[in-house]
N, C-alpha and C positions, 0 to 999 in steps of 0.2 A: 458225024463228028463228035468226039467225046468231050464232056466238060472237065474243067480242072478238078472238081470235086470227084468225078467218076474215074479219072486217071489216078488220082492219089486219095484214097478214102480217109486216110489219117491226117492229110492236111487240113481240111475243114475243121476237124475236131481240135487240132492244135491252134488254129487261127482263133476259134471261139473260146478256147481255153484262156488265151492271152488277151482277149478283149476286155474284160473288166479292168485289168491292169493298165491297158493302153488308153482306156477312157478316164481312169481315176489319176494317172501319173500327173498330167498338167495341175490337176486340182491340189494334189498333195504337194508339187513344188510351189504352187501359189500360196498355200497354207504355211509352208515353211518360211517363204519370203515375207510374208505378213508378220509371222511370229519375229523374224529378225529385226524387222522395221520397229515392231512394238517394244522390243527389248532394247534397241538403241534409244528409243524416245524416252523410256522409263529412266534410263541410266543418264540421260541429259537432264532430265528434270529432276530427279532425285540422285545427285552425285554421291559417290561413296565418301564416307568419313575418312579422313586421314589417320591411319593408325600410327602408332609410336613408332617412329623410324629409327630410334636408338637400337641397334641390333647387337651391340656389344654385349657379352655375357656378364652376369653378375658376378663380380669378383669379391663379394663379402663373405662368401663361404665356399668351401671345397670338401671334397670326400676324398679319403685316401683308401684305396683297396690294395692290400697286398695278399695275393694268393700264396698259400703256403702248402707244402706236402713234405713232411719229414724233414723240415728245415729249422728246427728250433734253434739250433746253434747259430745259423745265419740270423734269424730274427733277433737273438740276445745280442749278437754283434752290431747289427745295422738299425735296428728299430730305435734305439735311443737318438741318433742322428736325424732320423725322420720326423720324430715327435719335436725335437729341437727346431727343425727348419719350418714345421707347420705353426 
């Protein structure tokens, strides 16, 4: 009667190749869980400072950009009204 390793010579090699990861995966999951727990504790002990909640834009200044290509006559016609409105 043949053993499993003799029947499939590559099977044992594949099992042994995956063995380190199979052994380390629970440890890695535990380390990730501990890291999340520690992060939660740090956030509870040292809460974030509240930032400025005023999100309205600063309306004290503005920039006007007028792209122009061969439109000198249009600028001469409409630019004075833009300057007056600003």
